[in-house]
N, C-alpha and C positions, 0 to 999 in steps of 0.2 A: 440455410441461413441460421446464424447463431442467435442467442437470446438478446433481449434488451436488459442490461444490468442497471438497476436503479439503486442508488446509494443515498441513504439519509443520514445526515450528521446529527450529533447529539442536540445541537441548538434548535433543530426543528422537531426532533422526536419528543423532547421533554421541555417543560417550562422551567423557570428559575427555581421552582419548588420541587423539581424532580418528578412532576406528574406528567403523564403522557399528554401530548397535544392532540386531543381526540379529533378535532376538525381537520388537522393536517394529515394525520394517519388515515382518516376516513377517505379524503379525496385522493391520497396517494394509492390506497388500495382499490378505490373505484377505478382509477385510470389504469392501474396494473391489470385489473380484471377485464377492462375493455380491450386491452392489448391481447390478453389471453383468449378472450372470445373471438378475436379476429384471427386467431391461429398462430400468434407470435409467442414464442417462449419468453418467460420473464424470470429474472432472478432479483430478489430484493436483498440488498446488503444494508444492514441497519446497525447504527451505533445506538448508544443509549442505555445499555444494561447497567453500567456503573451509575449513570444519572438516575435511573429508576431505583436502583438500590439505595442511593443517597436519599431519594425522596421518601422511601419506606422507612429508612433509619433516621430521617429528619436531620441530616447533616447540612450545615449551612455552607460549607466549602468542600471542594473536591479533596479527598485524602491525598497525601503525598507518599505514604509508605506503600510499597508494593503489596504487602499482605492485606492492607486495608482496601486497596483497589480491587484485589482479587475477591475479597469477602463481599464487598459492595456489589460486584458483578454477580456473584453467586446468589445474592438476595434478589437482584433485579432481573436476571436473565430470563427465567421462566415466566415472570409476570409480564415482561415486555413482549415476549413471543406470543403469549396468550392473546394480546390485543390484536396482533396481525392475524392470528389464526381465526379469531372470531369475525373480524372484518371480511376476510377473504371467504370464509365459510358462508357468509351472508350472500355472496355471489355464486354459491354452489361450487367453490373452488377448494380443493384440498391443498393444504400447505405442509411443509416439512421444515423443522428446525435443523439447520446445519451449522455446527460449530467448528471453525477451522483456526489453525494458526499458520504463520508464515512457514513453519517447518513442514506442515502438511503440503503446502503449495510449492516450496522451493528447497526443501531439504532432500531427503532420499527420493530417488525417482519413483520408487514403489508407492510412497505416500502420495505423490503428485498424481500418479495414474489412478490410484484408488479414489481420490477426491474427484477427479474428472469423470470417472465412470459412474460414481454415485450421482453426480449432478445430471449426467446424461440420462441415467435410468429414471430419475425423477421427472425429467422432461418427457421421456417416452411415456410415462404414466400420466402425463398432463398435470403434474403436481408443481406448485410454485415453491421453490426453495427460499427460505428466509434465512440468510447467512449472517452470522456474527462471528467476531473473533472469540476464541475460547479464553476469555480474560481470566477465568478462574485458575488456569494453568500457565498462561503466558507470563513471560518475565519482562525483558526489555521491549518486546513487541507491544506491550500494553500501551505504550506511549506513542505509537506510530500513527500520527496523523488522523486520529479519530476514524480509523478504518478506511481512509481514502486509498492507501496503498493496497489494502486487502481487496477493495472493490476493483482496483485496476488489475490485480492478480487474478481475481475471479473472472473478469472480462477476458483476459488473455487465456486463462485455463479453458474457458468454454467456447472460445472463438466467437465472442459476442459481435453482434452487428452494431451495437451502440452502447456507450457507457454514459449514464446520466448521473451527475453529481449534484445532489440537491443541498442547498445551503440557505442561509437566512438573508442573503443579498441577491441582487438581480443578475449576478454574474461577476466577471472580472472587470476591475476598473484600473485606470492609470495610477491611482493611489487609493488609500482607504477612504471611502466616501464618508465614513463616520468622523474622520479627522480633517479631511481636505475638501472644502466646498467646490473646488475646481476639478475634482476627480471626474474623469469622463469614462463612460462604459466602453469596453472593448468587445465588439460583436464577433469578430473572426480572428483566429490565430492560425496562421499557416507556417510561420517560422518562429520557433521558440527563442531564437537568438534575438528577435525584435523585442522580447519582453525584458531583456537584461537591464534596461534603464528604468523600469517601472518599480514603484515602491510596493512590492507584494509582501506583506508582512505575515509572519507566522503567529498572528494574534489568536488568542483562545477565548472561550467563553467560560462561564461558571462551570459548566458540565463538560465542555468539549476539550479535546487535546489537539485539535488540528488547526485550521486556519486556511486562508486562501492559498498560501504557498504550497501546502501539502496537496491541495486540490489541483493546482497547476502541474505539480510534479506527477500526480496520478494520471492526469490527462496526457502528459508527455509519455509516460510509460505505456498507456493504452495506444496512443497514436503511433508510437514507435513499433508497435505490433500490428499496425494497419487498422486499428479500431478507432473510429471517430468518437469524440467525447463532447459533452455539453455540460457546462456549469450553469445552473439555473436556480431560481428562488423556489424552494419547496413549499413555501407558504402561499404560493400563487396557484389557485386551481387552474387546471389545464396546462400546466408547465410540462408535464410528462408527455401528454398527448401531442403538444406542439413540437417538442424536441424529437419525439419518435417519428413525426410526420415530416421532419426536415425544415420546419418553419423557423423564422428568425426569432429566437428567444434566448436570453442569457448570452453566454459566450460559447461559440462552437469552435472546436479544435479539429482541424483537418488531419487525416491520416498522413504520416510521414513516409517518404519514399524508402528510407532505410528500414531494415527489419532486424530485430534482435531476439534472441531466445528469452523466454520468460525468466529463466534462471539468472541470466546476466542483467536483465532489467531490474529484477529484485535486488541483486547484489549491488548494482550501481545506485539505485535510488532509495531502497528501503532498509537494507541491513546496516546497522550502525557499526562503525569501525571502533575496535577496542585497543588499537595501538597503531604504531607507524613503523614501517620498514624503510630505511634510507638506503638507496642503491647508488652504485657508481655509474659513470657515463655509459659504459659498455652495456650494462644491464638495462639501463633506461632505453637505450637505442634498440636493443633486442626486443624488449617488451613492446615498444611503440611500432617498430617496423617489421619485426620478424615473427611476432605472434608466438614467442617461445615461453617456456616456463621460467620462473625466477629460481636460479640456483644459489646456494649459500655463498659461492665465490663472489657474486655480485653485490652482496649485502655489506654495507659499511657501518650501519648502526641499527639498533633495535630499541624502540621506545615504547614504554607501557608494558603492562602485564596482560598477556592474552594466552589463550589455550588453542590447541589444534581445533580447527573448525570455526574459530572466530574470524570476523572480517577485519582486515587491516588496510590502512592507506599505504600506498607505495609512493615515495617522494624522492625526487632527485633535484639537488641544487635549489631547494625551496619551492619547487613546482610539483604538484601532484601528477604522477604518471597514471595512476589508476587505483583500483581497489581489488583485493583478492581475499580468498579464504586461506588462512594459514594452514600449512600441512603439519606444522609442529608448534609447540608453545614457545613463548618468548625466551624462556630460560634455555631451552635446547638450542634455539636459533642463535643465541648469543655465543654458545660454545662452538658452533661450527661456522659462523659468519666469516667470510673471507677465504674459506678453505675450498680447495677443489673437491670434486665429487668423491674421489677415492679416499682422500684424507677425512672428509666428513663422514663417509660410510664407516671408516675404521673407528672413528671416535664414537659415533652413535649408529651401530649396525642395524638397529631395529626401526629406525625412522625412515620416512620417505626421502628420496634423493632431492626433491624439489622443496624450496621454501614455500612456493606457491605454484600449483600446477596450472598450465596455460588454460585448461578448461574451467578453472575456477578464478579467472582474472578478467577484469573488464577495464578498458581504458577510460580515463576521465573525460 
């Protein structure tokens, strides 16, 4: 059986002044320790390094420049981990700080396997990993949902038995309960299509960059890999224990019947698109029905400036077909779009034949 992955958002890790919420972190670590004593592996995924750094530096607002976010994380990262380490050590548990990026989890296969093996070894040693994104080196990933997507990826990576997403509300509601007095709680989600009519906002807090929408998407990622997920109030003592015991608390998301690879889940939900490739009818049909690669001959327009390795949206007639990893940059693709393979190869002999390889494409 895989671990229980517990994710804490910035809003419950730190208060508005950037100081750790000692009572919340204490009961979270108490409940994680109880699971550990019961023989269950635990992974804690925490946000809050930037918030902690902001508190140390006495910033009133979250920085907007990437270098300032990275620097704030560098200030806060070690101080935040020290709190978890001390609290877990009080239960006789050894912890380990693990800093990851999405590239580690979904870039080169070697990095993915290394991350998985490290976490497995730590569990073999009965060590509790405390995972955070390596914000001091991350770039666009630093804005990805307050580590919600990272938590989902860690759950998938480790084959978790459960993903618990702790936030400052009691779960998912039909609307934002802070804005709509008629908002009703949603106890169980079995079909994500049923959520399309709900007002699930990507609202953020002073320190957080996520919101309920990113948590719902993280739950969808996990359940698409067969892992149940729960969104619950991290400020409520006993929430972790109740969720891990299968009790009715917060919003529970049932595992989905379909299964997708972690790479394609990451590509679909977490990696931002840096441009758009518009394709003709034949290419759209081949992508949707044939599972083929996208060749330059099927490309009719290239929008935006992107490089090889960036994600791009693939669109036909105003409808998104899917998302893929570009095999070449926008400038090169503009030179060969509409050309058959031989002509494209003659013009650019050193680039890949595909605009997007089928292994690097996921349908919308």
